[in-house]
C-alpha positions, 0 to 999 in steps of 0.5 A: 074499814070494811065496806060494809061499815062504810055502807052502814055509815053512809046511811048516816048523817055522818056520811060526809065525814068519810070524805075528810081528808088528813089535815094539819091543825092550824097554828096554835097562836090562831087557836088561842086567838079564837078561843080567847075571843069567843064566848061559848055561853053567848055563842059568839066570836068577837073582834073589836066591834064586830061579832059572829053570832054562832046559830044551831042551823049555821053549825048544822050546815058547816059540819053537816051533822044532826042536830035536835032539841033533845038534851045531852044526858051527861054521866059522871066518871063514877056512873056505870054505862054499859055503852061507856064500857065498850070504849074504855081501855085497861086504865078505865079511860075512853080514848080514840084508840080504843074507839078505833079498835072497837069499829074495826073489831066490831061485827059488820052486821052491828049497825048501832055499834058501827055508828056509835063507834064512828060518830065517837071517833068523828067527835073526837078528831074533827068536830070537837077535838081534845074532848 
């Protein structure tokens, strides 16, 4: 990534993600155990008689990402979106590879696209893998 693009990201709440080192995923058994004992509707992890309630503040502090009360707008796959179309590959799917390509090839001066593509890569690889 160019120094200009890094400087743009450093000005955003995602700046801490520039320092994430390579890491190996935990064993699948641990992931399955955590998923099995987590209730996303209650925002709770439960083990025997104990539980951890995940709050918005906790997630913001741990992941160091912005949060707001503005609801997320979800689009159906068939709905057109100029922004989404930038990240689609030849098969019509948004992929991490395409997002990296957009980030690498966009103009250094296009701050919005730099931040959007970096944010998408961050969500897909670090914050919420598998989405």
